[in-house]
C-alpha positions as a printed Julia matrix, in Angstrom:
256×3 Matrix{Float64}:
 96.15  -18.4   49.37
 92.81  -18.56  51.15
 89.55  -16.89  50.16
 86.01  -17.15  51.45
 82.9   -16.73  49.33
 79.16  -16.34  49.9
 76.62  -16.9   47.13
 73.25  -15.32  46.4
 71.86  -13.68  49.56
 68.46  -12.5   48.29
 67.41  -10.36  51.24
 68.17  -12.98  53.9
 69.97  -10.86  56.5
 69.87  -13.54  59.21
 71.44  -16.09  56.87
 74.11  -13.59  55.81
 75.07  -12.89  59.41
 75.14  -16.64  60.17
 77.41  -17.23  57.16
 79.83  -14.59  58.43
 79.86  -16.2   61.87
 80.81  -19.52  60.26
 83.63  -17.76  58.43
 84.91  -16.2   61.65
 84.81  -19.61  63.33
 86.89  -21.04  60.47
 89.37  -18.18  60.73
 89.81  -19.01  64.41
 90.37  -22.72  63.71
 93.07  -22.1   61.11
 94.59  -19.06  62.84
 93.75  -16.85  59.89
 94.89  -13.3   60.52
 91.69  -11.88  59.09
 93.32  -10.86  55.83
 91.7   -13.54  53.67
 88.99  -11.83  51.61
 85.29  -12.66  51.78
 83.71  -12.4   48.33
 79.94  -11.95  48.01
 78.98  -13.01  44.49
 75.91  -10.81  44.1
 72.13  -10.88  44.24
 72.0    -9.08  47.56
 68.36   -8.15  47.07
 64.89   -9.56  46.3
 62.71  -12.48  47.42
 63.84  -12.47  51.06
 62.37  -10.09  53.67
 65.26   -7.73  54.39
 67.22   -6.37  51.45
 67.48   -3.12  53.43
 69.22   -4.95  56.28
 71.5    -6.93  53.95
 72.82   -3.81  52.25
 73.2    -2.0   55.59
 75.17   -4.97  56.96
 77.48   -5.02  53.95
 77.95   -1.26  54.05
 78.92   -1.52  57.71
 81.58   -4.14  56.99
 83.02   -2.24  54.06
 82.96    0.93  56.12
 85.06   -0.52  58.93
 87.62   -1.85  56.47
 86.71   -5.54  56.56
 88.4    -7.48  53.72
 85.12   -7.9   51.88
 84.49   -7.87  48.14
 80.89   -7.44  47.04
 79.97   -8.08  43.41
 76.87   -7.11  41.47
 74.23   -9.68  40.57
 71.48   -9.45  37.98
 68.88   -8.74  40.69
 70.98   -5.86  42.01
 71.19   -4.51  38.47
 67.4    -4.76  38.07
 66.84   -2.94  41.37
 69.03   -0.08  40.15
 67.29   -0.07  36.77
 63.9     0.24  38.47
 64.99    3.01  40.82
 66.56    4.92  37.93
 63.77    4.53  35.37
 60.66    3.53  37.29
 57.78    1.59  35.69
 59.28    2.27  32.24
 62.54    0.51  33.13
 63.5    -2.23  30.69
 63.32   -4.88  33.42
 60.59   -3.39  35.65
 58.01   -6.07  34.88
 60.56   -8.85  35.36
 61.84   -7.4   38.64
 58.35   -6.94  40.06
 57.22  -10.42  39.01
 56.21  -12.34  42.17
 58.88  -15.01  41.61
 61.64  -12.43  41.31
 60.89  -10.55  44.51
 61.25   -6.88  43.7
 58.16   -6.11  45.77
 59.79   -7.79  48.8
 62.74   -5.45  48.37
 60.5    -2.38  48.23
 58.58   -3.57  51.31
 61.85   -3.88  53.25
 62.29   -0.13  52.8
 58.75    0.58  53.96
 57.26    1.3   50.54
 53.46    1.07  50.57
 52.4    -1.58  48.04
 48.69   -1.45  48.8
 46.33   -2.37  45.95
 45.1     0.65  44.09
 48.33    2.63  44.24
 49.66    3.55  40.82
 53.01    2.32  39.56
 54.18    5.93  39.48
 53.24    6.51  43.13
 55.05    3.38  44.25
 58.18    4.31  42.3
 58.2     7.85  43.69
 58.01    6.51  47.24
 60.77    3.98  46.51
 63.09    6.74  45.31
 62.3     8.68  48.49
 62.81    5.78  50.92
 65.79    3.84  49.56
 68.79    5.63  51.12
 71.11    7.39  48.71
 74.09    5.55  50.22
 72.45    2.22  49.41
 72.0     3.28  45.79
 75.57    4.56  45.6
 76.83    1.27  47.06
 74.96   -0.77  44.46
 76.14    1.47  41.62
 79.74    0.99  42.71
 79.67   -2.81  42.75
 82.07   -4.48  40.31
 80.88   -7.39  38.16
 83.96   -9.57  38.71
 87.05   -9.94  40.85
 90.14  -12.05  40.28
 92.7   -13.34  42.73
 95.44  -15.63  41.46
 93.78  -18.82  40.17
 90.26  -17.76  41.19
 87.8   -15.66  39.19
 84.65  -14.54  41.01
 81.49  -13.35  39.28
 77.74  -13.65  39.68
 76.45  -15.79  36.81
 79.49  -17.08  34.95
 81.61  -16.26  31.93
 81.39  -16.53  28.15
 83.59  -19.53  27.26
 86.4   -18.74  24.86
 86.54  -15.05  25.79
 89.54  -13.91  27.87
 88.6   -13.28  31.49
 89.69   -9.65  31.26
 87.42   -9.13  28.23
 84.16  -10.51  29.61
 80.99   -8.45  29.1
 78.95   -7.33  32.09
 75.82   -8.82  30.49
 77.36  -12.3   30.58
 78.87  -11.9   34.04
 75.39  -11.01  35.36
 73.06  -13.22  33.33
 74.71  -16.12  31.46
 73.52  -19.69  31.97
 73.52  -22.35  29.23
 76.73  -21.64  27.28
 78.67  -21.44  30.56
 76.95  -24.22  32.49
 77.3   -26.67  29.61
 80.96  -25.87  28.91
 83.53  -28.35  30.2
 86.73  -26.59  29.18
 89.38  -25.17  31.48
 88.84  -21.41  31.78
 92.35  -20.72  33.04
 91.06  -19.9   36.51
 88.47  -21.61  38.69
 85.22  -19.67  38.14
 83.4   -19.11  41.45
 79.79  -18.14  40.78
 76.18  -18.15  41.93
 73.01  -17.32  39.95
 71.95  -20.91  39.19
 70.87  -22.7   42.39
 72.39  -26.05  43.31
 71.37  -28.42  46.1
 74.84  -28.12  47.65
 78.13  -26.35  46.93
 79.32  -28.14  43.78
 82.82  -28.29  42.28
 82.68  -29.02  38.56
 86.45  -28.9   38.08
 86.41  -25.72  35.99
 83.89  -23.88  38.16
 82.53  -23.78  41.69
 78.76  -23.22  42.03
 77.83  -21.6   45.35
 74.18  -20.44  45.07
 72.53  -22.81  47.56
 69.05  -21.35  47.18
 68.76  -18.76  49.96
 66.32  -16.95  47.68
 64.0   -19.92  48.07
 64.31  -20.2   51.84
 67.25  -22.58  51.99
 70.4   -22.08  54.11
 73.16  -19.8   52.86
 76.34  -21.91  52.83
 79.68  -20.07  52.8
 82.72  -21.69  51.22
 86.45  -21.48  51.87
 88.84  -21.96  48.96
 92.55  -22.71  49.19
 94.22  -22.98  45.81
 91.49  -24.71  43.8
 90.33  -26.85  46.72
 87.07  -25.95  48.43
 85.21  -26.71  51.65
 81.64  -25.83  52.59
 81.46  -24.26  56.05
 78.93  -25.85  58.36
 78.29  -25.59  62.1
 80.43  -28.72  62.47
 83.35  -27.21  60.59
 84.72  -27.77  57.09
 83.03  -30.19  54.72
 85.17  -31.07  51.66
 83.75  -30.27  48.25
 85.26  -32.91  45.98
 85.7   -31.96  42.29
 83.53  -34.09  40.04
 85.36  -36.71  37.97
 83.22  -35.86  34.94
 82.14  -32.28  34.57
 78.37  -32.14  34.72
 75.54  -29.69  34.2
 73.26  -28.69  37.11
 69.56  -28.31  36.86
 68.41  -24.85  35.9
 67.59  -22.22  38.51
 64.12  -22.22  39.98
 63.5   -18.5   39.6
 62.36  -16.63  36.56
 65.63  -14.7   36.45
 67.95  -16.48  38.89
């Protein structure tokens, strides 16, 4: 069983489109019928220049019936929280922090962020300019998806908790307890959220956030069984499981 996956996009529409071209090239090489799903593991928005274009691109694919799965990331959740509750949202200050990129998302929709405008004015314009179908799309995103021996989510899972009983908070935000755990989770956990220098197979999990939110290339991955390959312009590059499960460095962003 084959599946493709794309990690944190963070408003990088050009990188997203390039990743999909690499997937289509791989499909052609292996004579894939086009049925193998492409799973996007969340964080569609923030930091990069075109969250608007990223969501429009994904909506287009879903609309034409492409076998795409798009999951929610913590940044997508914060965007919804801000649009729903404005400056008083629980995470508004975090989302609008320069390192987290909420202002880049608003700018992609043409929101005026000029100095001197009040937080209330900016929020009112955001509600007016972000299309309702974009908001509905984000609200409908699941926080996990399972296929056979693969479990896809944004951040990771709470070790020791059955996969079908995971909390959304952990699926969107968890780091340390998951990243430091070396046990077999029953399925290979495919996740983003914590950037790595390259697609990394830890044996019990596959980390696929390659730092697009910090201007680095978005690297799609193809998974067959529990084996994985990074997709490059030159074709498949094997991702060898580590002999000893390790812990990556922490993400560079304030919230991942």
